[in-house]
DOSE-697140 format. One record per atom (N, C-alpha, C): atom name; chain; residue number from 1; z negated, y negated, x. Coordinates in nm, 3 decimals. Layout:
BEGIN
+-------+--------+-----+---------+---------+---------+
| atomo | cadena | num |       Z |       Y |       X |
+-------+--------+-----+---------+---------+---------+
|    CA |      A | NUM |       Z |       Y |       X |
...
+-------+--------+-----+---------+---------+---------+
//
This chain:
BEGIN
+-------+--------+-----+---------+---------+---------+
| atomo | cadena | num |       Z |       Y |       X |
+-------+--------+-----+---------+---------+---------+
|     N |      A |   1 |   0.657 |  -1.840 |  -0.535 |
|    CA |      A |   1 |   0.760 |  -1.745 |  -0.505 |
|     C |      A |   1 |   0.665 |  -1.608 |  -0.449 |
|     N |      A |   2 |   0.676 |  -1.501 |  -0.502 |
|    CA |      A |   2 |   0.669 |  -1.338 |  -0.400 |
|     C |      A |   2 |   0.767 |  -1.250 |  -0.381 |
|     N |      A |   3 |   0.743 |  -1.193 |  -0.297 |
|    CA |      A |   3 |   0.889 |  -1.094 |  -0.273 |
|     C |      A |   3 |   0.932 |  -0.976 |  -0.383 |
|     N |      A |   4 |   0.973 |  -0.969 |  -0.443 |
|    CA |      A |   4 |   1.045 |  -0.873 |  -0.517 |
|     C |      A |   4 |   1.002 |  -0.740 |  -0.500 |
|     N |      A |   5 |   0.894 |  -0.703 |  -0.648 |
|    CA |      A |   5 |   0.884 |  -0.552 |  -0.660 |
|     C |      A |   5 |   0.913 |  -0.505 |  -0.764 |
|     N |      A |   6 |   0.883 |  -0.311 |  -0.722 |
|    CA |      A |   6 |   0.897 |  -0.293 |  -0.829 |
|     C |      A |   6 |   0.772 |  -0.245 |  -0.957 |
|     N |      A |   7 |   0.806 |  -0.277 |  -1.093 |
|    CA |      A |   7 |   0.722 |  -0.252 |  -1.180 |
|     C |      A |   7 |   0.695 |  -0.179 |  -1.266 |
|     N |      A |   8 |   0.570 |  -0.123 |  -1.275 |
|    CA |      A |   8 |   0.603 |   0.040 |  -1.359 |
|     C |      A |   8 |   0.541 |  -0.057 |  -1.515 |
|     N |      A |   9 |   0.629 |  -0.038 |  -1.569 |
|    CA |      A |   9 |   0.590 |  -0.084 |  -1.715 |
|     C |      A |   9 |   0.543 |   0.025 |  -1.776 |
|     N |      A |  10 |   0.386 |   0.027 |  -1.848 |
|    CA |      A |  10 |   0.314 |   0.118 |  -1.886 |
|     C |      A |  10 |   0.259 |   0.107 |  -2.026 |
|     N |      A |  11 |   0.294 |   0.157 |  -2.103 |
|    CA |      A |  11 |   0.218 |   0.116 |  -2.296 |
|     C |      A |  11 |   0.228 |   0.246 |  -2.339 |
|     N |      A |  12 |   0.249 |   0.223 |  -2.481 |
|    CA |      A |  12 |   0.231 |   0.356 |  -2.552 |
|     C |      A |  12 |   0.380 |   0.406 |  -2.575 |
|     N |      A |  13 |   0.396 |   0.537 |  -2.570 |
|    CA |      A |  13 |   0.550 |   0.571 |  -2.597 |
|     C |      A |  13 |   0.517 |   0.709 |  -2.700 |
|     N |      A |  14 |   0.415 |   0.828 |  -2.647 |
|    CA |      A |  14 |   0.404 |   0.924 |  -2.767 |
|     C |      A |  14 |   0.272 |   0.903 |  -2.841 |
|     N |      A |  15 |   0.176 |   0.828 |  -2.796 |
|    CA |      A |  15 |   0.069 |   0.769 |  -2.877 |
|     C |      A |  15 |   0.135 |   0.702 |  -2.980 |
|     N |      A |  16 |   0.054 |   0.745 |  -3.107 |
|    CA |      A |  16 |   0.023 |   0.771 |  -3.252 |
|     C |      A |  16 |   0.147 |   0.772 |  -3.312 |
|     N |      A |  17 |   0.238 |   0.868 |  -3.240 |
|    CA |      A |  17 |   0.394 |   0.918 |  -3.319 |
|     C |      A |  17 |   0.380 |   1.042 |  -3.430 |
|     N |      A |  18 |   0.264 |   1.119 |  -3.377 |
|    CA |      A |  18 |   0.293 |   1.237 |  -3.413 |
|     C |      A |  18 |   0.408 |   1.313 |  -3.378 |
|     N |      A |  19 |   0.465 |   1.285 |  -3.221 |
|    CA |      A |  19 |   0.552 |   1.332 |  -3.198 |
|     C |      A |  19 |   0.692 |   1.332 |  -3.306 |
|     N |      A |  20 |   0.710 |   1.187 |  -3.358 |
|    CA |      A |  20 |   0.814 |   1.213 |  -3.453 |
|     C |      A |  20 |   0.956 |   1.113 |  -3.339 |
|     N |      A |  21 |   1.074 |   1.197 |  -3.304 |
|    CA |      A |  21 |   1.161 |   1.101 |  -3.223 |
|     C |      A |  21 |   1.197 |   0.962 |  -3.225 |
|     N |      A |  22 |   1.180 |   0.922 |  -3.380 |
|    CA |      A |  22 |   1.197 |   0.824 |  -3.389 |
|     C |      A |  22 |   1.126 |   0.728 |  -3.347 |
|     N |      A |  23 |   0.978 |   0.757 |  -3.389 |
|    CA |      A |  23 |   0.847 |   0.632 |  -3.346 |
|     C |      A |  23 |   0.881 |   0.634 |  -3.225 |
|     N |      A |  24 |   0.873 |   0.743 |  -3.147 |
|    CA |      A |  24 |   0.878 |   0.743 |  -2.959 |
|     C |      A |  24 |   1.007 |   0.685 |  -2.900 |
|     N |      A |  25 |   1.137 |   0.650 |  -2.995 |
|    CA |      A |  25 |   1.228 |   0.585 |  -2.950 |
|     C |      A |  25 |   1.221 |   0.461 |  -2.966 |
|     N |      A |  26 |   1.135 |   0.433 |  -3.093 |
|    CA |      A |  26 |   1.093 |   0.273 |  -3.103 |
|     C |      A |  26 |   0.986 |   0.231 |  -3.009 |
|     N |      A |  27 |   0.908 |   0.323 |  -2.963 |
|    CA |      A |  27 |   0.835 |   0.274 |  -2.871 |
|     C |      A |  27 |   0.849 |   0.236 |  -2.726 |
|     N |      A |  28 |   0.971 |   0.363 |  -2.708 |
|    CA |      A |  28 |   1.002 |   0.323 |  -2.584 |
|     C |      A |  28 |   1.111 |   0.226 |  -2.571 |
|     N |      A |  29 |   1.176 |   0.152 |  -2.669 |
|    CA |      A |  29 |   1.259 |   0.024 |  -2.709 |
|     C |      A |  29 |   1.121 |  -0.079 |  -2.693 |
|     N |      A |  30 |   0.996 |  -0.079 |  -2.747 |
|    CA |      A |  30 |   0.955 |  -0.209 |  -2.689 |
|     C |      A |  30 |   0.895 |  -0.176 |  -2.568 |
|     N |      A |  31 |   0.868 |  -0.102 |  -2.486 |
|    CA |      A |  31 |   0.869 |  -0.072 |  -2.398 |
|     C |      A |  31 |   0.928 |  -0.176 |  -2.316 |
|     N |      A |  32 |   1.086 |  -0.116 |  -2.302 |
|    CA |      A |  32 |   1.233 |  -0.176 |  -2.253 |
|     C |      A |  32 |   1.260 |  -0.362 |  -2.283 |
|     N |      A |  33 |   1.203 |  -0.378 |  -2.376 |
|    CA |      A |  33 |   1.203 |  -0.541 |  -2.403 |
|     C |      A |  33 |   1.189 |  -0.606 |  -2.283 |
|     N |      A |  34 |   1.051 |  -0.591 |  -2.223 |
|    CA |      A |  34 |   1.049 |  -0.731 |  -2.116 |
|     C |      A |  34 |   1.142 |  -0.665 |  -1.971 |
|     N |      A |  35 |   1.196 |  -0.527 |  -1.978 |
|    CA |      A |  35 |   1.256 |  -0.483 |  -1.861 |
|     C |      A |  35 |   1.359 |  -0.637 |  -1.825 |
|     N |      A |  36 |   1.381 |  -0.678 |  -1.896 |
|    CA |      A |  36 |   1.524 |  -0.786 |  -1.856 |
|     C |      A |  36 |   1.420 |  -0.907 |  -1.825 |
|     N |      A |  37 |   1.334 |  -0.928 |  -1.855 |
|    CA |      A |  37 |   1.239 |  -1.094 |  -1.832 |
|     C |      A |  37 |   1.218 |  -0.991 |  -1.698 |
|     N |      A |  38 |   1.168 |  -0.913 |  -1.656 |
|    CA |      A |  38 |   1.132 |  -0.894 |  -1.489 |
|     C |      A |  38 |   1.221 |  -0.887 |  -1.434 |
|     N |      A |  39 |   1.332 |  -0.828 |  -1.481 |
|    CA |      A |  39 |   1.500 |  -0.831 |  -1.363 |
|     C |      A |  39 |   1.522 |  -0.977 |  -1.396 |
|     N |      A |  40 |   1.501 |  -1.091 |  -1.460 |
|    CA |      A |  40 |   1.527 |  -1.220 |  -1.415 |
|     C |      A |  40 |   1.418 |  -1.296 |  -1.332 |
|     N |      A |  41 |   1.299 |  -1.219 |  -1.330 |
|    CA |      A |  41 |   1.221 |  -1.279 |  -1.256 |
|     C |      A |  41 |   1.200 |  -1.260 |  -1.103 |
|     N |      A |  42 |   1.327 |  -1.132 |  -1.098 |
|    CA |      A |  42 |   1.342 |  -1.113 |  -0.922 |
|     C |      A |  42 |   1.282 |  -0.981 |  -0.942 |
|     N |      A |  43 |   1.253 |  -0.917 |  -1.036 |
|    CA |      A |  43 |   1.181 |  -0.748 |  -0.984 |
|     C |      A |  43 |   1.290 |  -0.620 |  -1.046 |
|     N |      A |  44 |   1.245 |  -0.495 |  -1.016 |
|    CA |      A |  44 |   1.306 |  -0.416 |  -1.062 |
|     C |      A |  44 |   1.205 |  -0.337 |  -1.149 |
|     N |      A |  45 |   1.226 |  -0.339 |  -1.287 |
|    CA |      A |  45 |   1.143 |  -0.281 |  -1.357 |
|     C |      A |  45 |   1.178 |  -0.137 |  -1.387 |
|     N |      A |  46 |   1.052 |  -0.047 |  -1.419 |
|    CA |      A |  46 |   1.075 |   0.095 |  -1.404 |
|     C |      A |  46 |   0.994 |   0.134 |  -1.524 |
|     N |      A |  47 |   1.019 |   0.243 |  -1.608 |
|    CA |      A |  47 |   0.968 |   0.319 |  -1.708 |
|     C |      A |  47 |   0.963 |   0.437 |  -1.660 |
|     N |      A |  48 |   0.845 |   0.504 |  -1.651 |
|    CA |      A |  48 |   0.852 |   0.647 |  -1.604 |
|     C |      A |  48 |   0.918 |   0.741 |  -1.706 |
|     N |      A |  49 |   0.932 |   0.742 |  -1.829 |
|    CA |      A |  49 |   1.005 |   0.816 |  -1.953 |
|     C |      A |  49 |   1.148 |   0.779 |  -1.913 |
|     N |      A |  50 |   1.224 |   0.689 |  -1.840 |
|    CA |      A |  50 |   1.363 |   0.649 |  -1.807 |
|     C |      A |  50 |   1.392 |   0.804 |  -1.617 |
|     N |      A |  51 |   1.275 |   0.808 |  -1.590 |
|    CA |      A |  51 |   1.282 |   0.892 |  -1.473 |
|     C |      A |  51 |   1.249 |   1.041 |  -1.556 |
|     N |      A |  52 |   1.138 |   1.082 |  -1.624 |
|    CA |      A |  52 |   1.110 |   1.190 |  -1.657 |
|     C |      A |  52 |   1.165 |   1.269 |  -1.768 |
|     N |      A |  53 |   1.201 |   1.190 |  -1.898 |
|    CA |      A |  53 |   1.290 |   1.280 |  -2.005 |
|     C |      A |  53 |   1.419 |   1.354 |  -1.939 |
|     N |      A |  54 |   1.487 |   1.268 |  -1.837 |
|    CA |      A |  54 |   1.582 |   1.326 |  -1.803 |
|     C |      A |  54 |   1.548 |   1.458 |  -1.760 |
|     N |      A |  55 |   1.483 |   1.466 |  -1.644 |
|    CA |      A |  55 |   1.461 |   1.560 |  -1.591 |
|     C |      A |  55 |   1.374 |   1.705 |  -1.649 |
|     N |      A |  56 |   1.290 |   1.638 |  -1.767 |
|    CA |      A |  56 |   1.234 |   1.756 |  -1.874 |
|     C |      A |  56 |   1.353 |   1.837 |  -1.951 |
|     N |      A |  57 |   1.466 |   1.758 |  -1.991 |
|    CA |      A |  57 |   1.557 |   1.829 |  -2.071 |
|     C |      A |  57 |   1.681 |   1.851 |  -1.970 |
|     N |      A |  58 |   1.703 |   1.878 |  -1.806 |
|    CA |      A |  58 |   1.749 |   1.976 |  -1.789 |
|     C |      A |  58 |   1.654 |   2.088 |  -1.714 |
|     N |      A |  59 |   1.544 |   2.036 |  -1.725 |
|    CA |      A |  59 |   1.453 |   2.170 |  -1.678 |
|     C |      A |  59 |   1.472 |   2.294 |  -1.807 |
|     N |      A |  60 |   1.515 |   2.278 |  -1.914 |
|    CA |      A |  60 |   1.496 |   2.359 |  -2.058 |
|     C |      A |  60 |   1.396 |   2.278 |  -2.136 |
|     N |      A |  61 |   1.357 |   2.139 |  -2.146 |
|    CA |      A |  61 |   1.257 |   2.106 |  -2.222 |
|     C |      A |  61 |   1.302 |   2.116 |  -2.403 |
|     N |      A |  62 |   1.231 |   2.128 |  -2.468 |
|    CA |      A |  62 |   1.278 |   2.168 |  -2.565 |
|     C |      A |  62 |   1.161 |   2.119 |  -2.696 |
|     N |      A |  63 |   1.084 |   2.110 |  -2.655 |
|    CA |      A |  63 |   0.982 |   2.009 |  -2.798 |
|     C |      A |  63 |   0.893 |   1.958 |  -2.715 |
|     N |      A |  64 |   0.846 |   1.818 |  -2.738 |
|    CA |      A |  64 |   0.755 |   1.734 |  -2.687 |
|     C |      A |  64 |   0.614 |   1.783 |  -2.698 |
|     N |      A |  65 |   0.553 |   1.783 |  -2.598 |
|    CA |      A |  65 |   0.439 |   1.860 |  -2.590 |
|     C |      A |  65 |   0.409 |   1.956 |  -2.562 |
|     N |      A |  66 |   0.523 |   1.980 |  -2.510 |
|    CA |      A |  66 |   0.526 |   2.157 |  -2.452 |
|     C |      A |  66 |   0.484 |   2.198 |  -2.316 |
|     N |      A |  67 |   0.474 |   2.298 |  -2.231 |
|    CA |      A |  67 |   0.429 |   2.303 |  -2.152 |
|     C |      A |  67 |   0.515 |   2.276 |  -2.014 |
|     N |      A |  68 |   0.626 |   2.268 |  -2.019 |
|    CA |      A |  68 |   0.735 |   2.211 |  -1.950 |
|     C |      A |  68 |   0.720 |   2.031 |  -1.931 |
|     N |      A |  69 |   0.712 |   1.980 |  -2.078 |
|    CA |      A |  69 |   0.678 |   1.846 |  -2.120 |
|     C |      A |  69 |   0.559 |   1.811 |  -2.047 |
|     N |      A |  70 |   0.446 |   1.887 |  -2.027 |
|    CA |      A |  70 |   0.330 |   1.811 |  -1.983 |
|     C |      A |  70 |   0.316 |   1.852 |  -1.804 |
|     N |      A |  71 |   0.400 |   1.919 |  -1.809 |
|    CA |      A |  71 |   0.422 |   1.948 |  -1.646 |
|     C |      A |  71 |   0.524 |   1.843 |  -1.558 |
|     N |      A |  72 |   0.589 |   1.811 |  -1.645 |
|    CA |      A |  72 |   0.689 |   1.677 |  -1.582 |
|     C |      A |  72 |   0.671 |   1.544 |  -1.620 |
|     N |      A |  73 |   0.639 |   1.498 |  -1.755 |
|    CA |      A |  73 |   0.585 |   1.368 |  -1.788 |
|     C |      A |  73 |   0.526 |   1.303 |  -1.685 |
|     N |      A |  74 |   0.367 |   1.300 |  -1.715 |
|    CA |      A |  74 |   0.307 |   1.266 |  -1.631 |
|     C |      A |  74 |   0.294 |   1.244 |  -1.459 |
|     N |      A |  75 |   0.304 |   1.407 |  -1.429 |
|    CA |      A |  75 |   0.333 |   1.393 |  -1.301 |
|     C |      A |  75 |   0.448 |   1.318 |  -1.267 |
|     N |      A |  76 |   0.546 |   1.255 |  -1.351 |
|    CA |      A |  76 |   0.692 |   1.177 |  -1.284 |
|     C |      A |  76 |   0.597 |   1.055 |  -1.299 |
|     N |      A |  77 |   0.544 |   1.008 |  -1.381 |
|    CA |      A |  77 |   0.514 |   0.923 |  -1.378 |
|     C |      A |  77 |   0.401 |   0.862 |  -1.268 |
|     N |      A |  78 |   0.323 |   0.969 |  -1.244 |
|    CA |      A |  78 |   0.203 |   0.929 |  -1.137 |
|     C |      A |  78 |   0.293 |   0.918 |  -0.982 |
|     N |      A |  79 |   0.369 |   0.985 |  -0.976 |
|    CA |      A |  79 |   0.486 |   0.980 |  -0.886 |
|     C |      A |  79 |   0.511 |   0.893 |  -0.823 |
|     N |      A |  80 |   0.588 |   0.855 |  -0.927 |
|    CA |      A |  80 |   0.663 |   0.687 |  -0.953 |
|     C |      A |  80 |   0.553 |   0.598 |  -0.925 |
|     N |      A |  81 |   0.421 |   0.621 |  -1.003 |
|    CA |      A |  81 |   0.358 |   0.531 |  -0.962 |
|     C |      A |  81 |   0.342 |   0.469 |  -0.798 |
|     N |      A |  82 |   0.343 |   0.587 |  -0.736 |
|    CA |      A |  82 |   0.299 |   0.548 |  -0.560 |
|     C |      A |  82 |   0.412 |   0.508 |  -0.517 |
|     N |      A |  83 |   0.514 |   0.430 |  -0.591 |
|    CA |      A |  83 |   0.630 |   0.384 |  -0.540 |
|     C |      A |  83 |   0.630 |   0.261 |  -0.565 |
|     N |      A |  84 |   0.558 |   0.253 |  -0.688 |
|    CA |      A |  84 |   0.563 |   0.095 |  -0.732 |
|     C |      A |  84 |   0.472 |  -0.033 |  -0.648 |
|     N |      A |  85 |   0.464 |  -0.148 |  -0.676 |
|    CA |      A |  85 |   0.405 |  -0.247 |  -0.639 |
|     C |      A |  85 |   0.308 |  -0.275 |  -0.723 |
|     N |      A |  86 |   0.365 |  -0.313 |  -0.839 |
|    CA |      A |  86 |   0.264 |  -0.346 |  -0.978 |
|     C |      A |  86 |   0.236 |  -0.267 |  -1.085 |
|     N |      A |  87 |   0.139 |  -0.288 |  -1.183 |
|    CA |      A |  87 |   0.204 |  -0.240 |  -1.346 |
|     C |      A |  87 |   0.164 |  -0.322 |  -1.406 |
|     N |      A |  88 |   0.305 |  -0.358 |  -1.496 |
|    CA |      A |  88 |   0.284 |  -0.431 |  -1.633 |
|     C |      A |  88 |   0.199 |  -0.315 |  -1.713 |
|     N |      A |  89 |   0.136 |  -0.396 |  -1.783 |
|    CA |      A |  89 |   0.075 |  -0.279 |  -1.943 |
|     C |      A |  89 |   0.002 |  -0.372 |  -2.045 |
|     N |      A |  90 |   0.132 |  -0.350 |  -2.160 |
|    CA |      A |  90 |   0.143 |  -0.371 |  -2.286 |
|     C |      A |  90 |   0.057 |  -0.341 |  -2.324 |
|     N |      A |  91 |   0.027 |  -0.402 |  -2.431 |
|    CA |      A |  91 |  -0.055 |  -0.357 |  -2.553 |
|     C |      A |  91 |  -0.018 |  -0.239 |  -2.634 |
|     N |      A |  92 |  -0.142 |  -0.195 |  -2.690 |
|    CA |      A |  92 |  -0.149 |  -0.097 |  -2.749 |
|     C |      A |  92 |  -0.199 |   0.039 |  -2.649 |
|     N |      A |  93 |  -0.279 |   0.159 |  -2.785 |
|    CA |      A |  93 |  -0.325 |   0.257 |  -2.726 |
|     C |      A |  93 |  -0.287 |   0.369 |  -2.638 |
|     N |      A |  94 |  -0.312 |   0.359 |  -2.583 |
|    CA |      A |  94 |  -0.210 |   0.514 |  -2.463 |
|     C |      A |  94 |  -0.259 |   0.550 |  -2.355 |
|     N |      A |  95 |  -0.284 |   0.688 |  -2.369 |
|    CA |      A |  95 |  -0.442 |   0.740 |  -2.252 |
|     C |      A |  95 |  -0.317 |   0.735 |  -2.163 |
|     N |      A |  96 |  -0.182 |   0.781 |  -2.124 |
|    CA |      A |  96 |  -0.108 |   0.788 |  -2.029 |
|     C |      A |  96 |  -0.128 |   0.648 |  -1.934 |
|     N |      A |  97 |  -0.110 |   0.534 |  -2.068 |
|    CA |      A |  97 |  -0.087 |   0.400 |  -1.952 |
|     C |      A |  97 |  -0.224 |   0.373 |  -1.932 |
|     N |      A |  98 |  -0.327 |   0.424 |  -1.984 |
|    CA |      A |  98 |  -0.477 |   0.362 |  -1.920 |
|     C |      A |  98 |  -0.492 |   0.454 |  -1.794 |
|     N |      A |  99 |  -0.427 |   0.572 |  -1.790 |
|    CA |      A |  99 |  -0.406 |   0.673 |  -1.663 |
|     C |      A |  99 |  -0.377 |   0.598 |  -1.552 |
|     N |      A | 100 |  -0.242 |   0.524 |  -1.672 |
|    CA |      A | 100 |  -0.207 |   0.436 |  -1.484 |
|     C |      A | 100 |  -0.195 |   0.375 |  -1.433 |
|     N |      A | 101 |  -0.350 |   0.286 |  -1.545 |
|    CA |      A | 101 |  -0.386 |   0.181 |  -1.506 |
|     C |      A | 101 |  -0.463 |   0.204 |  -1.396 |
|     N |      A | 102 |  -0.568 |   0.278 |  -1.463 |
|    CA |      A | 102 |  -0.659 |   0.364 |  -1.350 |
|     C |      A | 102 |  -0.581 |   0.370 |  -1.220 |
|     N |      A | 103 |  -0.559 |   0.472 |  -1.228 |
|    CA |      A | 103 |  -0.468 |   0.528 |  -1.094 |
|     C |      A | 103 |  -0.452 |   0.363 |  -1.053 |
|     N |      A | 104 |  -0.337 |   0.275 |  -1.070 |
|    CA |      A | 104 |  -0.345 |   0.174 |  -0.990 |
|     C |      A | 104 |  -0.449 |   0.112 |  -0.919 |
|     N |      A | 105 |  -0.514 |   0.079 |  -0.998 |
|    CA |      A | 105 |  -0.610 |  -0.008 |  -0.935 |
|     C |      A | 105 |  -0.710 |   0.080 |  -0.833 |
|     N |      A | 106 |  -0.746 |   0.252 |  -0.868 |
|    CA |      A | 106 |  -0.767 |   0.266 |  -0.754 |
|     C |      A | 106 |  -0.699 |   0.274 |  -0.622 |
|     N |      A | 107 |  -0.576 |   0.289 |  -0.626 |
|    CA |      A | 107 |  -0.480 |   0.232 |  -0.540 |
|     C |      A | 107 |  -0.469 |   0.127 |  -0.482 |
|     N |      A | 108 |  -0.556 |   0.017 |  -0.525 |
|    CA |      A | 108 |  -0.520 |  -0.115 |  -0.490 |
|     C |      A | 108 |  -0.368 |  -0.215 |  -0.548 |
|     N |      A | 109 |  -0.335 |  -0.151 |  -0.643 |
|    CA |      A | 109 |  -0.213 |  -0.152 |  -0.685 |
|     C |      A | 109 |  -0.268 |  -0.252 |  -0.781 |
|     N |      A | 110 |  -0.165 |  -0.395 |  -0.818 |
|    CA |      A | 110 |  -0.180 |  -0.525 |  -0.875 |
|     C |      A | 110 |  -0.139 |  -0.406 |  -1.059 |
|     N |      A | 111 |  -0.203 |  -0.497 |  -1.114 |
|    CA |      A | 111 |  -0.195 |  -0.473 |  -1.327 |
|     C |      A | 111 |  -0.199 |  -0.595 |  -1.324 |
|     N |      A | 112 |  -0.111 |  -0.622 |  -1.396 |
|    CA |      A | 112 |  -0.080 |  -0.738 |  -1.505 |
|     C |      A | 112 |  -0.081 |  -0.693 |  -1.637 |
|     N |      A | 113 |  -0.126 |  -0.795 |  -1.716 |
|    CA |      A | 113 |  -0.142 |  -0.784 |  -1.852 |
|     C |      A | 113 |  -0.088 |  -0.821 |  -1.973 |
|     N |      A | 114 |  -0.007 |  -0.925 |  -1.907 |
|    CA |      A | 114 |   0.044 |  -1.003 |  -1.986 |
|     C |      A | 114 |   0.186 |  -1.037 |  -1.873 |
|     N |      A | 115 |   0.317 |  -1.040 |  -1.938 |
|    CA |      A | 115 |   0.431 |  -1.088 |  -1.897 |
|     C |      A | 115 |   0.427 |  -1.226 |  -1.800 |
|     N |      A | 116 |   0.345 |  -1.332 |  -1.915 |
|    CA |      A | 116 |   0.378 |  -1.409 |  -1.777 |
|     C |      A | 116 |   0.262 |  -1.453 |  -1.658 |
|     N |      A | 117 |   0.193 |  -1.353 |  -1.640 |
|    CA |      A | 117 |   0.107 |  -1.343 |  -1.544 |
|     C |      A | 117 |   0.171 |  -1.267 |  -1.404 |
|     N |      A | 118 |   0.308 |  -1.230 |  -1.442 |
|    CA |      A | 118 |   0.335 |  -1.140 |  -1.292 |
|     C |      A | 118 |   0.429 |  -1.252 |  -1.254 |
|     N |      A | 119 |   0.399 |  -1.260 |  -1.127 |
|    CA |      A | 119 |   0.451 |  -1.389 |  -1.017 |
|     C |      A | 119 |   0.631 |  -1.397 |  -1.028 |
|     N |      A | 120 |   0.715 |  -1.478 |  -0.988 |
|    CA |      A | 120 |   0.889 |  -1.450 |  -0.961 |
|     C |      A | 120 |   0.877 |  -1.428 |  -0.810 |
|     N |      A | 121 |   1.004 |  -1.349 |  -0.826 |
|    CA |      A | 121 |   1.043 |  -1.323 |  -0.669 |
|     C |      A | 121 |   1.121 |  -1.396 |  -0.658 |
+-------+--------+-----+---------+---------+---------+
//
């Protein structure tokens, strides 16, 4: 048993969607699928889009990929990452998730690639 961790769930969100809102929503739902398992294991699951998207909307975001989107989405994930204890990298191509992993490793934050490898709290 380990202590409870805040774990950033990283994986495809925008990648491969051509900015189609339905595909992006499906990707977010896929990221969310492991959140309950992490919670049951005693951890706090976190997804950057849970924080960044409301900020972007309130700030006046209009279109995915616009300048405001770029100024908010990835920086929010990086700020959040600095508060996380671990990253769970889900499968699928994603430059953003790959960058989260790179930053996590540079900062000594553990990265898990399978849910089964995350220790229970």
